[in-house]
C-alpha positions as CSV (number, residue, x, y, z in Angstrom):
1,M,15.1,-12.4,-65.6
2,E,16.2,-16.0,-66.4
3,V,14.9,-18.4,-63.9
4,K,17.5,-21.0,-62.8
5,S,15.6,-22.5,-59.9
6,D,12.4,-24.5,-59.9
7,I,11.8,-23.6,-56.2
8,K,8.8,-21.2,-55.8
9,Y,10.0,-18.4,-53.4
10,C,8.1,-15.9,-51.4
11,L,10.0,-12.8,-50.5
12,Y,9.3,-12.0,-46.9
13,A,10.4,-8.6,-45.3
14,R,9.8,-7.6,-41.7
15,K,10.6,-4.6,-39.6
16,S,9.6,-4.5,-35.9
17,T,7.6,-1.5,-34.7
18,E,9.3,-1.8,-31.2
19,S,12.2,0.4,-30.1
20,D,14.5,-2.6,-29.7
21,E,14.7,-3.0,-33.4
22,R,14.8,0.6,-34.6
23,Q,18.1,0.0,-36.4
24,A,16.9,-3.0,-38.4
25,M,16.9,-2.5,-42.2
26,S,13.7,-0.9,-43.4
27,I,11.2,-3.0,-45.4
28,D,11.8,-1.1,-48.7
29,S,15.5,-1.6,-48.4
30,Q,15.1,-5.3,-47.6
31,I,12.9,-5.8,-50.7
32,K,15.2,-3.8,-52.9
33,E,18.3,-5.8,-51.9
34,M,16.5,-9.2,-52.1
35,R,15.0,-8.5,-55.5
36,A,18.4,-7.6,-56.8
37,M,19.7,-10.9,-55.5
38,A,16.8,-12.9,-57.0
39,E,17.5,-11.4,-60.4
40,R,21.2,-12.1,-60.1
41,D,20.8,-15.7,-59.0
42,G,17.7,-16.4,-61.2
43,L,15.3,-17.2,-58.3
44,N,11.6,-17.7,-59.0
45,V,9.9,-15.2,-56.7
46,I,6.2,-15.7,-56.8
47,E,5.0,-13.2,-54.3
48,F,6.1,-10.4,-51.9
49,K,5.0,-10.3,-48.3
50,H,5.9,-7.7,-45.7
51,E,4.8,-6.5,-42.3
52,S,5.8,-4.3,-39.4
53,H,5.5,-6.5,-36.3
54,S,7.7,-7.8,-33.5
55,A,8.9,-11.4,-33.7
56,K,9.4,-11.9,-30.0
57,L,6.2,-14.0,-29.5
58,S,5.2,-16.9,-31.6
59,G,2.0,-17.0,-33.6
60,Q,1.4,-13.2,-33.4
61,R,2.4,-12.1,-36.9
62,P,-0.6,-12.3,-39.3
63,V,1.5,-12.1,-42.5
64,F,4.0,-14.6,-41.3
65,N,1.1,-17.0,-40.3
66,E,-0.3,-16.5,-43.8
67,L,3.1,-17.4,-45.2
68,L,3.2,-20.6,-43.2
69,G,-0.3,-21.5,-44.5
70,D,0.8,-21.0,-48.1
71,L,3.8,-23.2,-47.5
72,R,1.7,-26.0,-46.1
73,N,-0.7,-25.7,-49.1
74,G,2.1,-25.9,-51.6
75,K,1.8,-22.3,-53.0
76,F,5.5,-21.8,-52.1
77,D,8.3,-24.1,-51.2
78,G,11.0,-21.5,-50.6
79,I,11.5,-18.3,-48.6
80,L,13.7,-15.3,-49.6
81,T,14.5,-13.0,-46.7
82,W,17.2,-10.6,-45.6
83,A,18.4,-12.5,-42.5
84,P,17.2,-15.4,-40.3
85,D,16.1,-13.1,-37.5
86,R,13.6,-11.5,-40.0
87,L,11.8,-14.9,-39.8
88,S,12.0,-15.7,-36.2
89,R,13.1,-14.5,-32.8
90,N,11.2,-17.2,-30.8
91,A,11.2,-20.9,-30.5
92,G,7.6,-21.4,-31.7
93,D,7.9,-19.9,-35.1
94,L,11.4,-21.4,-35.6
95,G,9.9,-24.8,-34.8
96,S,7.2,-24.3,-37.5
97,L,9.8,-23.6,-40.1
98,V,11.9,-26.6,-39.2
99,D,8.7,-28.8,-39.2
100,L,7.9,-27.6,-42.7
101,M,11.5,-28.5,-43.8
102,D,11.1,-32.0,-42.2
103,Q,7.9,-32.4,-44.3
104,N,9.7,-31.3,-47.4
105,K,7.2,-28.5,-47.8
106,L,9.9,-25.9,-47.3
107,K,12.9,-26.8,-49.5
108,Q,15.0,-23.8,-49.0
109,I,15.5,-20.5,-47.1
110,R,17.7,-18.0,-48.8
111,T,19.1,-15.0,-47.0
112,Y,21.5,-12.3,-48.3
113,G,24.6,-14.2,-47.3
114,Q,23.4,-17.8,-46.6
115,S,21.2,-20.7,-47.8
116,F,19.4,-23.3,-45.6
117,S,18.1,-26.5,-47.1
118,N,16.6,-29.6,-45.6
119,T,19.9,-31.1,-44.4
120,P,20.8,-31.8,-40.8
121,N,23.8,-29.3,-40.8
122,E,21.9,-26.5,-42.4
123,K,18.8,-26.9,-40.3
124,F,21.0,-27.0,-37.2
125,L,22.8,-23.8,-38.3
126,L,19.4,-22.1,-39.0
127,M,18.3,-23.0,-35.4
128,I,21.5,-21.7,-34.0
129,L,21.2,-18.3,-35.7
130,C,17.5,-17.9,-34.8
131,S,18.2,-19.0,-31.2
132,Q,21.0,-16.4,-31.1
133,A,18.5,-13.8,-32.2
134,K,16.2,-14.9,-29.4
135,L,19.1,-14.8,-26.9
136,E,19.9,-11.2,-28.0
137,N,16.3,-10.3,-27.7
138,D,16.0,-11.8,-24.2
139,N,19.2,-10.2,-23.0
140,R,18.1,-6.8,-24.4
141,G,15.0,-7.1,-22.2
142,V,17.0,-8.0,-19.1
143,N,19.4,-5.2,-19.7
144,V,16.6,-2.7,-20.2
145,K,15.0,-3.8,-16.9
146,R,18.3,-3.6,-15.1
147,G,18.8,-0.1,-16.5
148,I,15.4,0.9,-15.3
149,R,16.0,-0.5,-11.8
150,A,19.3,1.5,-11.7
151,K,17.5,4.7,-12.6
152,C,14.9,4.0,-9.9
153,E,17.5,3.5,-7.3
154,M,19.1,6.8,-8.3
155,G,15.7,8.4,-7.7
156,W,14.6,8.8,-11.3
157,R,11.2,7.5,-12.2
158,P,11.3,6.2,-15.8
159,C,8.2,7.9,-17.1
160,M,6.6,11.3,-17.5
161,P,6.4,13.1,-14.1
162,P,3.0,14.3,-12.8
163,I,1.7,17.8,-13.2
164,G,3.9,20.2,-11.3
165,Y,7.2,18.9,-12.7
166,Y,9.3,18.9,-15.9
167,N,11.8,16.4,-17.2
168,R,15.0,18.3,-18.0
169,A,18.0,17.3,-20.0
170,F,21.1,19.5,-19.7
171,N,24.6,18.7,-20.9
172,G,23.7,15.0,-21.2
173,V,22.3,14.9,-17.6
174,K,18.6,14.3,-17.0
175,D,16.7,15.4,-13.9
176,I,13.3,16.4,-12.8
177,I,12.6,20.0,-11.8
178,E,9.6,22.0,-10.6
179,D,7.3,23.5,-13.1
180,P,7.4,27.1,-11.9
181,E,4.0,27.8,-13.3
182,R,2.1,24.9,-11.9
183,A,4.0,23.7,-8.8
184,P,2.7,26.6,-6.5
185,Y,-0.8,25.6,-7.3
186,I,-0.1,22.0,-6.4
187,K,1.4,23.0,-3.1
188,E,-1.6,25.2,-2.3
189,M,-4.0,22.5,-3.4
190,F,-2.7,20.1,-0.7
191,E,-2.8,22.9,1.9
192,R,-6.4,23.7,1.0
193,V,-7.5,20.1,1.4
194,A,-5.5,19.4,4.6
195,L,-6.2,22.7,6.5
196,K,-9.4,23.9,5.0
197,H,-11.0,20.6,4.1
198,H,-11.8,21.7,0.5
199,S,-13.5,19.0,-1.6
200,G,-12.3,18.0,-5.0
201,R,-15.1,20.0,-6.6
202,T,-14.1,23.1,-4.6
203,I,-10.5,22.6,-5.7
204,K,-11.5,22.3,-9.3
205,H,-13.5,25.5,-9.2
206,W,-10.6,27.3,-7.7
207,L,-8.1,25.9,-10.3
208,D,-10.5,26.8,-13.1
209,E,-11.0,30.3,-11.8
210,S,-7.2,30.7,-11.5
211,G,-6.7,29.6,-15.2
212,F,-4.8,26.4,-14.2
213,T,-4.3,23.9,-17.0
214,T,-2.3,20.8,-17.8
215,R,0.8,20.9,-19.9
216,A,-1.5,20.2,-22.9
217,G,-3.5,23.3,-22.1
218,K,-6.6,21.5,-20.8
219,K,-8.4,22.0,-17.5
220,V,-7.9,19.3,-14.9
221,T,-10.8,17.0,-14.1
222,I,-12.0,16.1,-10.6
223,S,-10.6,12.5,-11.1
224,Q,-7.2,14.0,-12.0
225,I,-7.3,16.2,-8.9
226,Y,-7.9,13.1,-6.7
227,L,-5.1,11.2,-8.4
228,M,-2.7,14.1,-7.7
229,L,-3.8,14.3,-4.1
230,R,-3.1,10.6,-3.7
231,N,0.2,10.6,-5.5
232,P,3.2,10.2,-3.1
233,F,5.5,11.5,-5.8
234,Y,4.9,15.0,-4.5
235,Y,6.5,14.2,-1.2
236,G,9.4,12.3,-2.7
237,R,8.4,8.6,-3.1
238,F,7.3,6.5,-6.1
239,E,6.4,2.9,-6.8
240,Y,7.7,1.2,-9.9
241,P,6.3,-0.7,-11.6
242,K,2.8,0.2,-10.4
243,K,1.2,-2.2,-7.9
244,S,4.5,-4.0,-7.6
245,G,5.1,-3.0,-4.0
246,T,8.6,-1.8,-4.8
247,W,9.1,1.8,-3.6
248,Y,12.0,4.2,-4.2
249,D,13.1,7.6,-2.8
250,G,12.9,10.1,-5.6
251,S,15.5,12.7,-6.3
252,Q,12.9,15.3,-7.5
253,P,12.1,18.4,-5.5
254,K,9.4,17.8,-2.9
255,L,6.4,19.9,-3.4
256,V,4.8,18.9,0.0
257,S,5.9,17.4,3.2
258,R,5.1,13.8,4.3
259,E,3.0,15.2,7.2
260,L,0.9,17.4,4.9
261,F,0.4,14.5,2.5
262,D,-0.8,12.2,5.3
263,M,-3.2,14.9,6.5
264,V,-4.7,15.0,3.0
265,Q,-5.0,11.2,2.9
266,E,-7.0,11.3,6.1
267,Q,-9.4,13.9,4.5
268,L,-9.8,11.7,1.4
269,V,-11.0,8.7,3.4
270,A,-14.8,8.6,3.0
271,P,-16.4,8.1,6.4
272,Q,-18.6,5.1,6.9
273,K,-22.3,5.8,7.0
274,S,-23.7,5.9,10.6
275,K,-26.7,4.0,11.6
276,W,-29.9,6.1,12.2
277,G,-29.7,7.9,15.5
278,A,-25.9,7.6,15.7
279,K,-25.0,11.0,14.1
280,E,-21.9,12.5,15.7
281,F,-22.5,15.9,17.3
282,P,-19.0,16.8,18.6
283,F,-20.1,19.3,21.4
284,R,-23.0,17.3,22.8
285,R,-21.1,15.5,25.6
286,F,-18.9,18.5,26.4
287,L,-21.7,20.8,27.3
288,V,-24.6,20.8,29.7
289,C,-27.5,23.1,30.2
290,A,-26.4,25.8,32.7
291,S,-30.0,26.4,33.8
292,C,-31.3,22.9,34.7
293,G,-28.2,20.6,34.4
294,S,-29.7,18.4,31.6
295,Q,-27.5,17.0,28.8
296,I,-27.3,18.9,25.6
297,V,-28.5,17.3,22.4
298,G,-27.7,18.1,18.8
299,E,-30.0,18.3,15.7
300,E,-29.4,18.9,12.0
301,K,-31.7,20.7,9.7
302,F,-31.5,21.1,5.9
303,K,-32.8,24.1,4.0
304,T,-33.3,24.0,0.2
305,R,-31.6,26.7,-1.7
306,A,-32.9,28.5,-4.8
307,D,-30.5,26.6,-7.0
308,G,-31.9,23.2,-5.8
309,G,-29.0,22.4,-3.4
310,R,-29.3,22.1,0.4
311,N,-27.6,23.8,3.3
312,R,-27.0,21.9,6.5
313,H,-27.4,23.6,9.9
314,V,-26.6,22.0,13.3
315,Y,-28.3,23.2,16.5
316,Y,-27.7,22.3,20.1
317,H,-30.3,22.6,22.9
318,C,-31.2,21.4,26.3
319,S,-32.6,17.8,26.3
320,R,-35.0,18.8,29.1
321,Q,-34.4,15.6,31.0
322,V,-34.3,17.5,34.3
323,S,-36.8,20.2,33.6
324,Y,-39.3,19.9,30.8
325,N,-40.0,23.7,30.9
326,C,-36.3,24.7,30.8
327,P,-36.1,28.1,29.2
328,E,-32.7,27.7,27.5
329,P,-33.0,28.5,23.7
330,Y,-31.2,26.5,21.0
331,V,-27.8,27.7,19.8
332,K,-26.2,27.2,16.4
333,E,-23.0,25.2,16.1
334,E,-21.3,28.1,14.4
335,R,-22.0,30.2,17.5
336,L,-20.5,27.6,19.8
337,I,-17.4,27.5,17.6
338,E,-17.1,31.2,17.6
339,V,-17.3,31.3,21.4
340,L,-14.9,28.4,21.9
341,L,-12.4,30.1,19.6
342,A,-12.5,33.2,21.8
343,K,-11.8,30.9,24.8
344,V,-9.3,28.7,23.1
345,D,-6.4,29.9,25.4
346,K,-8.4,28.5,28.4
347,L,-8.9,25.0,27.0
348,V,-6.6,22.5,28.8
349,L,-6.0,18.9,28.0
350,D,-7.1,16.3,30.6
351,G,-3.7,15.5,32.0
352,A,-2.5,11.8,31.7
353,N,-5.9,10.7,30.2
354,V,-5.4,12.2,26.8
355,E,-6.0,9.8,23.9
356,P,-2.8,8.7,22.1
357,G,-4.5,9.5,18.8
358,L,-5.0,13.1,19.7
359,I,-1.3,13.5,20.8
360,A,-0.2,11.9,17.5
361,A,-2.5,14.3,15.6
362,I,-1.1,17.4,17.4
363,N,2.5,16.3,16.7
364,K,1.7,15.6,13.1
365,F,0.1,19.1,12.8
366,S,3.0,20.7,14.5
367,A,5.5,19.0,12.2
368,M,3.6,20.0,9.1
369,I,3.4,23.7,10.3
370,Q,7.1,23.6,11.1
371,T,7.9,22.8,7.4
372,T,6.0,25.9,6.2
373,Q,6.6,28.2,9.2
374,P,10.2,27.7,10.5
375,T,9.5,30.2,13.3
376,F,6.6,28.2,14.6
377,N,6.5,28.1,18.5
378,Q,6.0,24.5,19.7
379,S,4.7,25.7,23.0
380,N,1.6,26.9,21.3
381,A,1.1,23.6,19.5
382,F,-2.1,22.6,21.3
383,R,-3.7,26.0,21.0
384,D,-3.0,26.2,17.3
385,Y,-4.2,22.7,16.7
386,A,-7.4,23.4,18.7
387,T,-7.9,26.5,16.6
388,Y,-7.4,24.6,13.4
389,V,-9.8,21.8,14.4
390,L,-12.6,24.2,15.6
391,R,-12.4,26.2,12.4
392,S,-11.8,23.5,9.8
393,G,-11.7,20.1,11.4
394,T,-14.1,17.2,10.8
395,D,-16.7,16.2,13.3
396,F,-14.5,13.3,14.4
397,E,-11.6,15.7,15.0
398,K,-13.8,18.1,16.9
399,S,-15.3,15.3,19.0
400,R,-11.9,13.9,19.8
401,L,-10.6,17.3,20.8
402,I,-13.5,18.1,23.0
403,R,-13.6,14.8,24.9
404,N,-10.0,15.2,25.9
405,V,-10.4,18.7,27.3
406,S,-10.6,18.9,31.1
407,G,-13.6,20.5,32.9
408,Q,-17.2,21.0,31.7
409,L,-18.9,24.1,30.3
410,G,-22.6,24.9,30.0
411,I,-24.9,26.7,27.5
412,H,-26.7,29.8,28.8
413,N,-28.5,32.3,26.6
414,R,-26.6,31.1,23.5
415,D,-23.3,31.6,25.3
416,I,-20.8,29.2,26.9
417,V,-20.2,29.6,30.7
418,D,-18.4,27.7,33.4
419,V,-20.5,25.2,35.4
């Protein structure tokens, strides 16, 4: 090749790795075209440099920064590249190039169809073309965000749906559908936590025993289970972007009701540790000793199992405040619950003095049951809620239920009697 120019060129090729420049000419194609032009025009190309990196932000491209250093040191004084936007899509890198031209360290930039030298008009044109590339880049980002917002407002969350759903594309239309294999497990998981108070570890054991796996064929971890239980996507809401405070109504099928989801959230709240002596025994204030009239007290005992774990047992007995020699024996909490369940139809709320929180809990429970059992009889709402609490409720729920029931019962020979 006959060299006609004394300018020392560096051939620089770039292709972005980001999706917004997928259609840009590949690096190999850029180099091939520019080498052919260099041979045709007799350009003195000293070195080839290339990289796959976005040019949206200044100072972030290692190879381009190396090129700027070589220009400052006099190794090159010209750049050969496919188009101005290969050099810069931001004001910072463009400013560095223009500064080098002002210092006469960059004498010429040659592209496939243009040439830019250290003259006012050509530098101005270079800045316009690179600024236009930046404008296109910025507008592309704005348009992408606008499109994402539009999708969110239509109920489509722009990312992979959680376990229990599939993204589906049919005849050019995208939507989210239930995963017929996994969705039933998700529904039952919420019901087990809300109604049976299963822990995350218990849920994991059940899922593992059932052969439940993620879409990748892996078993779910306990942390994944808690993330699913806290994900409002399952009842039809999602936040996008995360932690933005912007919420949308999803168009996806709802696997659980809002009422069931809220009940699960209440179960997931870790109770605060009580001070010593402040342990809640839900039946303590509801019952008295039928023999001497003393208050009933509760105690908890722990028994170590063979596997090293511990079982907790709760007992109630007469406090012997009235008669130290009261003959009433202790009674297990399980026995009290068994008797109360047999008498649940006789439990009556204390008229107008019922706590608003209990009324709200009964209504929420009824609404949740109504979604799964359309024939549910609302007139039995208190009885069914009391049965649920006595069987599966927390100590707080049992205590709140008991203190709102009218009348008082007593313990006699490990049984419950009217006093």
